[in-house]
N, C-alpha and C positions, 0 to 999 in steps of 0.2 A: 521502581528504583532506576538508577542510572549509573553509568560508568563510562570510562573511555580507555581505549587501548591504542596508543599511537595517535594516528589521525582519525580513528574510527570512534564515533560516539555510539554508545549502546543505551537503550532504555528498555525496560521490561516491566511486566506486572501480571497480577492475577486478580480477576474479578471473581468474587465468591459470594455465596449466600450465607447469611448469618442465621443459623437455626440449630437447635440442639440435635446432635446426632452422634452415634458411635462410629459411623462410617465417614471418616475424615476425607476419604477419596471422593465422596459425593459433593463436597463443598465447592470446589472450583467450578465456576461457570465458564470462564474464558481465561486462557493463558496466552500472553502475547509478548513479542519481542521485536525490537526495531534496531537496525544498524544504519548509520548514516555517515557520510564523509563527502569530501569535495575532490573531484577528479577533473583536471584540465578545464576549470571554470564551470563545471557542472556540479550542482548539489545532488547527490544520489542517495537513495535510501531503499531499504528492503524491510518489509514488515511481514510477520507471520502471526496469525491468530489461530489458536487451536481450541475447539470446544472442549471444555473440561469434563464433559460427560461422555463424549465420543472422540477419543484421541486418535482415531484412525486416519484423519485427514487434517489439512491446514489450509486456511485461506491466505493467499499471498498477495502482496502489493509491492510493485517496483516503481519507483518514481525517479525522474531526472528533471532538473530545473536549471536552466541557464538564464540568469537575469539579464546579462548583456545582450543576448539574442532575443529576449522576451519570448522564450519557448519552453514549454514543459511537456513531458511525455509520461504516460502512465500505462502500466500493464497489470492487470489483475489475473490471478490464476488460482488453481487449487492443486494440492499435492496429496497423495495418498492413493495407492493403486495406480500411480502414474502422475505425470505432470500435465495439467490441462490448462491452456490459456483460455480465459473467459472473455476478456475485453481488452482492447487496445485503443488508446486515445492520445491525442496531442492537442495542445492549446498554443496558438501563436497570437501574440498581440502586435498591433500595428497602430502607430500614431499618424493620422492623415489630416493635414491642415487643421490641427487643433481638435480633431475628433479622434475618438478611440474606437478601434475595431478589434474584436477578438474572433478568431476562427478556431473552431473546436471540432475536428473530424473524429468520429468514434466508430468502432466496429465491434459488434458483439459476436464472438466466435460460436457461442452456443446456439443463437437464433439466426445467425448469418445476416443480421440486420446492420446496415450502415446508415449513418446520418452525419450531417454537419450542422452545428449550432453556430449562429453568428450573433 
């Protein structure tokens, strides 16, 4: 579904299995929600996904995108027993003499691996 409240757009849903059961609580596979808005030229959003069978934690995504600057940022994390950042990345686009170059530095907090994709 979707809704809005002021300048904030909300979307949400449930992915479920379709099977005969008396245990209705076992049907949801994934429950998710997303809020998005614009702040000072940045499109920002936050999304949470919760496993329908294990509701003790949530996967989180935070995105910010500035089309004028050709720059986007993403942070993925988990919550449940604490807030844990998993990965941070940015993407910067450049137009160079008719050619297009994107630079995408990424850092995985869990494995402590960093790389840059061109």
